[in-house]
C-alpha positions as CSV (number, residue, x, y, z in Angstrom):
1,M,0.0,0.0,0.0
2,T,2.9,2.3,0.8
3,T,4.2,1.8,-2.8
4,L,0.7,2.4,-4.2
5,L,0.4,5.7,-2.5
6,L,3.7,6.7,-3.9
7,I,2.6,5.8,-7.1
8,L,-0.4,7.9,-6.9
9,I,1.7,10.8,-5.6
10,Y,3.9,10.5,-8.9
11,I,0.7,10.5,-11.0
12,A,-0.4,13.6,-9.2
13,F,2.8,15.3,-9.9
14,I,2.7,14.3,-13.6
15,S,-0.7,16.1,-13.5
16,L,0.8,19.2,-12.1
17,G,3.4,19.4,-15.0
18,L,0.9,18.6,-17.9
19,P,-0.6,22.1,-18.2
20,D,2.6,24.1,-17.7
21,P,3.9,24.3,-21.2
22,L,0.5,24.3,-23.0
23,V,0.0,28.1,-23.4
24,G,3.5,28.9,-24.4
25,S,3.6,26.0,-26.9
26,S,0.1,27.0,-28.5
27,W,0.3,30.9,-28.2
28,P,1.7,31.5,-31.8
29,V,-1.5,29.9,-33.0
30,M,-3.8,31.0,-30.1
31,H,-3.1,34.8,-30.2
32,T,-3.8,34.9,-33.9
33,S,-7.0,33.0,-33.6
34,L,-8.2,35.2,-30.8
35,N,-6.9,38.2,-32.8
36,V,-4.9,39.8,-29.6
37,P,-1.1,40.8,-29.5
38,V,1.5,38.3,-29.3
39,S,2.4,40.1,-25.8
40,Y,-0.9,39.4,-24.2
41,M,0.3,35.9,-23.3
42,G,2.2,37.8,-20.3
43,F,-1.5,38.7,-18.8
44,I,-2.3,35.0,-18.8
45,T,1.0,34.2,-17.0
46,L,0.4,37.0,-14.4
47,I,-3.1,35.8,-13.3
48,T,-1.8,32.2,-13.1
49,S,1.1,33.1,-11.2
50,G,-0.8,35.3,-8.9
51,G,-3.2,32.5,-8.2
52,T,-0.3,30.2,-7.4
53,I,1.1,32.6,-4.9
54,V,-2.2,32.9,-3.2
55,S,-2.9,29.3,-2.8
56,S,0.7,28.6,-1.8
57,L,0.3,30.9,0.9
58,M,-2.8,29.3,2.0
59,S,-1.8,25.8,1.7
60,D,-0.7,25.4,5.2
61,R,-4.1,26.2,6.5
62,L,-6.0,24.3,3.9
63,T,-3.9,21.2,4.6
64,H,-4.6,21.5,8.3
65,K,-8.2,21.8,7.5
66,L,-8.7,19.3,4.9
67,G,-5.6,17.1,4.9
68,T,-3.0,16.6,2.1
69,K,-5.1,13.9,0.1
70,Y,-8.4,16.3,-0.3
71,V,-6.2,19.2,-1.1
72,T,-4.7,17.2,-4.0
73,V,-7.9,15.9,-5.4
74,I,-9.7,19.2,-5.2
75,S,-6.6,20.8,-6.9
76,V,-6.2,18.4,-9.6
77,F,-10.0,18.7,-10.4
78,M,-9.6,22.5,-10.5
79,T,-6.9,22.4,-13.1
80,A,-8.8,20.1,-15.1
81,A,-11.8,22.3,-15.1
82,A,-9.5,25.2,-16.0
83,M,-8.0,23.2,-18.9
84,I,-11.6,22.2,-20.1
85,G,-12.4,26.1,-19.7
86,F,-9.5,27.0,-21.8
87,S,-10.6,24.5,-24.7
88,Y,-14.1,26.3,-24.8
89,S,-12.6,29.8,-24.6
90,S,-13.5,31.8,-27.9
91,S,-12.4,35.2,-26.5
92,F,-9.3,36.2,-24.6
93,W,-11.0,37.4,-21.4
94,M,-12.4,33.7,-21.0
95,L,-8.6,32.6,-20.9
96,L,-8.2,35.2,-18.0
97,L,-11.1,33.8,-16.3
98,F,-10.2,30.4,-16.4
99,S,-6.4,31.2,-15.6
100,V,-7.7,31.9,-12.0
101,P,-8.6,28.3,-11.2
102,Y,-5.7,27.0,-12.8
103,G,-3.3,29.1,-10.6
104,L,-5.1,28.4,-7.4
105,G,-5.1,24.7,-8.1
106,A,-1.5,24.6,-9.1
107,G,-0.3,26.3,-6.1
108,S,-2.3,24.2,-3.7
109,I,-1.1,20.7,-4.9
110,D,2.4,22.0,-5.4
111,A,2.9,22.9,-1.8
112,A,0.8,20.3,-0.2
113,L,2.3,17.2,-1.8
114,N,6.0,18.7,-1.5
115,N,5.3,19.3,2.1
116,F,4.0,15.5,2.4
117,V,6.9,13.8,0.6
118,A,9.5,16.0,2.5
119,L,7.8,14.8,5.7
120,H,7.3,10.9,5.0
121,Y,9.8,9.9,2.2
122,S,13.5,10.2,1.4
123,S,15.2,12.8,-0.7
124,R,15.4,10.1,-3.6
125,H,11.5,10.0,-3.8
126,M,11.5,13.9,-3.7
127,S,13.7,14.0,-6.6
128,W,11.8,11.4,-8.7
129,L,8.6,13.3,-7.7
130,H,9.8,16.5,-9.5
131,C,11.1,14.2,-12.3
132,M,7.5,13.3,-12.7
133,W,6.6,16.9,-13.1
134,G,9.3,16.9,-15.9
135,V,7.6,14.0,-17.8
136,G,4.3,15.8,-17.6
137,T,6.0,19.0,-19.0
138,I,7.5,16.9,-21.8
139,F,4.5,14.9,-22.7
140,S,1.8,17.7,-23.1
141,P,3.4,19.7,-25.8
142,F,3.2,16.4,-28.2
143,V,-0.6,16.4,-27.1
144,M,-0.9,20.1,-28.5
145,N,1.3,19.3,-31.4
146,Y,-1.1,16.4,-32.3
147,A,-4.2,18.7,-31.7
148,L,-2.7,21.5,-33.9
149,H,-2.2,19.0,-36.9
150,T,-5.6,17.2,-36.6
151,S,-7.9,20.0,-35.4
152,S,-7.2,23.3,-33.4
153,W,-5.5,24.5,-30.1
154,N,-8.8,24.2,-28.2
155,M,-8.7,20.5,-28.5
156,G,-5.1,20.4,-27.0
157,F,-6.3,21.9,-23.8
158,R,-9.5,19.6,-24.0
159,Y,-7.3,16.3,-24.1
160,V,-5.2,17.5,-21.5
161,G,-8.4,18.5,-19.4
162,I,-9.7,15.0,-19.8
163,I,-6.4,13.6,-18.9
164,Q,-6.4,15.7,-15.6
165,F,-10.0,14.7,-14.8
166,I,-9.2,10.9,-15.4
167,I,-6.3,11.5,-12.7
168,G,-8.7,13.2,-10.4
169,V,-11.1,10.2,-10.5
170,I,-8.4,7.9,-9.9
171,L,-7.2,9.7,-6.9
172,T,-10.7,9.8,-5.5
173,L,-11.3,6.1,-5.9
174,T,-7.9,5.6,-3.9
175,L,-8.4,8.1,-1.0
176,G,-8.3,5.3,1.4
177,V,-4.6,4.3,0.5
178,W,-3.4,7.6,2.0
179,K,-4.1,6.0,5.5
180,V,-1.0,4.0,5.3
181,K,1.0,7.3,5.8
182,E,-0.6,9.3,8.7
183,D,-1.0,12.9,7.6
184,T,0.6,14.5,10.6
185,V,0.0,17.9,9.3
186,S,-3.5,17.5,9.2
187,G,-5.1,18.7,12.3
188,S,-2.3,18.0,14.6
189,Q,-1.8,21.6,15.6
190,A,-2.8,25.0,14.8
191,P,-1.4,26.3,11.8
192,V,2.1,28.2,12.2
193,G,1.0,31.1,10.0
194,I,3.2,33.3,7.7
195,I,4.3,36.0,10.1
196,N,5.3,33.3,12.5
197,A,7.2,31.4,10.0
198,L,9.0,34.5,8.7
199,K,10.4,35.0,12.3
200,I,12.0,31.7,12.5
201,K,15.9,32.1,12.2
202,G,17.1,31.2,8.6
203,V,13.8,31.2,6.9
204,P,14.3,34.5,5.1
205,A,17.7,33.6,3.8
206,L,16.2,30.2,2.7
207,L,13.1,32.0,0.9
208,L,15.8,34.5,-0.9
209,A,17.8,31.4,-2.0
210,F,14.5,29.6,-3.5
211,F,13.6,33.0,-5.1
212,A,17.1,33.3,-6.8
213,Y,17.0,29.6,-7.9
214,C,13.5,29.9,-9.5
215,S,14.5,32.9,-11.2
216,A,17.5,31.2,-12.8
217,E,15.4,28.3,-13.7
218,G,12.4,30.6,-15.2
219,I,15.2,32.5,-17.4
220,S,16.5,29.2,-18.7
221,M,13.1,27.8,-19.6
222,G,11.7,31.0,-21.3
223,W,14.5,32.5,-23.1
224,A,16.4,29.5,-24.4
225,S,14.9,29.8,-27.9
226,T,15.6,33.5,-28.0
227,Y,19.0,33.2,-27.0
228,F,19.8,30.6,-29.8
229,V,18.3,32.7,-32.4
230,H,20.0,36.2,-31.4
231,S,23.2,35.0,-29.8
232,R,24.0,32.0,-31.7
233,G,22.5,32.6,-35.0
234,V,19.9,29.5,-35.0
235,E,17.1,29.5,-37.2
236,P,13.5,30.4,-35.3
237,K,12.1,26.8,-36.2
238,Q,15.1,24.9,-34.9
239,A,15.4,27.1,-31.8
240,A,11.9,26.3,-30.8
241,T,13.0,22.6,-30.7
242,L,16.5,23.3,-29.0
243,A,14.4,25.1,-26.1
244,S,13.7,21.7,-25.0
245,L,17.2,20.7,-24.1
246,F,16.8,22.3,-20.7
247,F,13.7,20.4,-19.9
248,I,15.4,17.1,-21.0
249,G,18.4,17.9,-18.9
250,I,16.2,18.7,-15.7
251,T,14.2,15.8,-16.1
252,L,17.1,13.4,-16.9
253,G,19.0,14.9,-13.9
254,R,16.3,14.4,-11.4
255,F,15.9,10.8,-12.4
256,L,19.6,10.1,-12.0
257,S,19.9,12.1,-8.8
258,G,17.6,10.0,-7.1
259,F,20.1,7.1,-7.1
260,I,22.7,9.3,-5.1
261,M,20.8,11.5,-2.9
262,N,20.2,9.5,0.0
263,R,24.1,8.7,0.1
264,L,25.2,12.5,-0.4
265,G,22.4,14.2,1.5
266,D,20.5,17.3,0.5
267,H,23.3,19.9,1.3
268,N,25.8,18.4,-0.9
269,M,23.4,17.6,-3.6
270,I,22.7,21.2,-3.8
271,R,26.5,22.0,-3.9
272,L,27.2,19.7,-6.5
273,G,24.1,20.7,-8.7
274,T,25.3,24.3,-8.3
275,S,29.0,23.3,-9.5
276,V,27.5,21.6,-12.6
277,L,25.1,24.3,-13.3
278,I,28.0,26.8,-13.3
279,L,29.8,24.5,-15.8
280,G,26.9,24.7,-18.1
281,L,26.9,28.6,-17.8
282,I,30.5,28.8,-18.6
283,M,29.6,26.5,-21.9
284,L,27.1,29.1,-22.9
285,L,29.6,31.9,-22.5
286,L,32.4,30.3,-24.7
287,P,32.8,32.4,-27.8
288,V,32.9,29.6,-30.3
289,D,31.0,29.1,-33.3
290,L,30.4,25.3,-32.8
291,K,26.6,25.2,-32.0
292,I,27.0,21.9,-30.2
293,I,28.8,23.7,-27.3
294,P,25.8,25.9,-26.1
295,M,23.4,23.0,-27.0
296,A,25.5,20.8,-24.6
297,G,25.5,23.8,-22.2
298,F,21.8,23.9,-21.9
299,I,21.5,20.4,-21.2
300,I,24.1,20.8,-18.5
301,V,22.4,23.8,-16.9
302,G,19.3,21.6,-16.6
303,L,21.5,18.7,-15.1
304,G,22.7,21.0,-12.4
305,C,19.3,22.7,-11.7
306,A,17.9,19.2,-11.3
307,P,18.8,18.6,-7.5
308,V,18.5,22.1,-6.2
309,Y,14.7,22.6,-6.2
310,P,13.8,19.2,-4.5
311,C,16.8,19.1,-2.1
312,I,15.9,22.8,-0.7
313,I,12.3,21.6,-0.2
314,H,13.3,18.0,1.4
315,S,15.8,19.6,3.9
316,T,13.1,22.1,5.2
317,P,11.5,19.9,7.9
318,D,15.0,18.8,9.0
319,N,16.3,22.5,9.0
320,F,13.1,24.0,10.7
321,G,11.1,21.1,12.2
322,A,8.1,19.3,10.9
323,E,5.7,21.4,12.7
324,N,6.8,24.5,10.7
325,S,7.4,22.7,7.4
326,G,4.1,23.2,5.9
327,A,4.1,26.8,6.6
328,I,7.7,27.4,5.2
329,I,7.2,25.2,2.1
330,G,4.1,27.2,1.2
331,I,6.1,30.6,1.4
332,Q,8.8,28.8,-0.4
333,M,6.4,28.1,-3.3
334,A,5.2,31.7,-3.2
335,S,8.7,33.0,-3.5
336,A,9.5,30.5,-6.2
337,Y,6.7,31.8,-8.4
338,V,7.6,35.5,-7.6
339,G,11.1,34.8,-9.0
340,S,10.0,32.7,-11.9
341,T,7.2,35.3,-12.8
342,F,9.1,38.7,-12.8
343,M,12.9,37.9,-13.1
344,P,12.5,36.5,-16.8
345,P,10.6,39.7,-18.1
346,L,13.2,41.8,-16.4
347,F,15.7,39.9,-18.5
348,G,13.8,40.6,-21.5
349,V,14.1,44.2,-21.0
350,I,17.8,44.2,-20.1
351,A,18.7,41.8,-22.9
352,S,16.7,43.9,-25.7
353,R,19.2,46.8,-24.7
354,I,22.3,44.8,-24.1
355,G,22.1,41.8,-26.2
356,F,21.0,38.2,-25.5
357,W,24.5,36.9,-25.0
358,I,24.2,38.2,-21.5
359,M,21.9,35.6,-20.4
360,P,24.5,33.1,-18.8
361,V,25.7,36.1,-16.8
362,Y,22.3,37.2,-15.6
363,I,21.6,33.6,-14.7
364,L,25.0,33.3,-12.8
365,F,23.8,36.4,-10.7
366,F,20.9,34.5,-9.3
367,V,22.9,31.3,-8.8
368,I,25.5,32.8,-6.8
369,L,23.0,34.6,-4.7
370,M,21.2,31.2,-4.4
371,I,24.0,29.1,-3.2
372,T,25.3,31.9,-0.9
373,M,21.9,32.3,0.8
374,V,21.8,28.2,1.0
375,E,24.9,28.2,2.9
376,V,23.7,30.9,5.2
377,T,20.6,28.9,5.9
378,F,22.5,25.6,6.7
379,R,25.0,27.4,8.9
380,I,22.2,29.3,10.8
381,T,19.9,26.1,11.3
382,G,23.2,24.1,12.2
383,R,24.0,26.2,15.0
384,H,20.4,26.2,16.0
385,K,20.3,22.5,16.1
386,E,23.6,22.4,18.1
387,V,22.2,24.7,20.8
388,I,19.0,22.6,21.0
């Protein structure tokens, strides 16, 4: 039963990844169909991110009241409804409307499941959990590509919405399986609260580290194609395909990291991942004409990013206590979405004036900030645990 529960959690995280690339992969067709400027995708992103930030901050209270299993099921059905809503949207305002439940559902399930796995499973399962998110992000563009070739972008969202709905039904029918792992954060005590969580020593440094990491990740995901076109002279159609190199690297990296995480530990895995990430950025900076070098660089950047996110989350209960982890992980998710929402557009403004060659330097700034704050966090919590 424990194995079955883990499989269900993996499936739930695949469902979290499925919708993420859909708008971006179909937007060149969508904005023409809806007769809106190409820049309008930013409004969808802002509303979705706003919803995820709000629900992430509320996740600790919701989990205490409902339990992780019910938060997960409700969130999956919310994202399913949002995808179905997208599929029936004939005007841009309808997309904005359905972005609200999409964002709220995504933030709730992200925070709740991350905390549950951090409390009940080893770091290798946290890594594989996020690998499943990568599987979802890789799979859904193929669904959208099929829909665009056979019907319309609307059907791409509908297919994913149906898959999400089926996953929701499976999770509903297997709610009893969750009993094999006692949901210690549900009803066991009063929620910690955002203000009280922020007062815990080391938490502000950790939040800044997570903000910095997700800024670097968001830039790598969103601007890879543009970097190849404007800095490396790659044709736009080919560049769209090369943008998947980062996703391949991060998904493969999280799968492989799972085999060594338990032996090295969260802190050492973050250090190892950062070293690999910096190596990839150096490859992107090399002034060579061989396109294979930056292509390999993006894969290596993805490999380096792979262990950082899951290890920061998994270390939270150990660093700050299981009783505080739900609130802190919820705030971590919010800080993550702030970084991934606002720092990539800022890069676009800077790069449009300086040049897109600066992307590795911009990412490196956040990587250095991230590892510095991680070291500060572990030093503070290490001293705190020694005093106790």
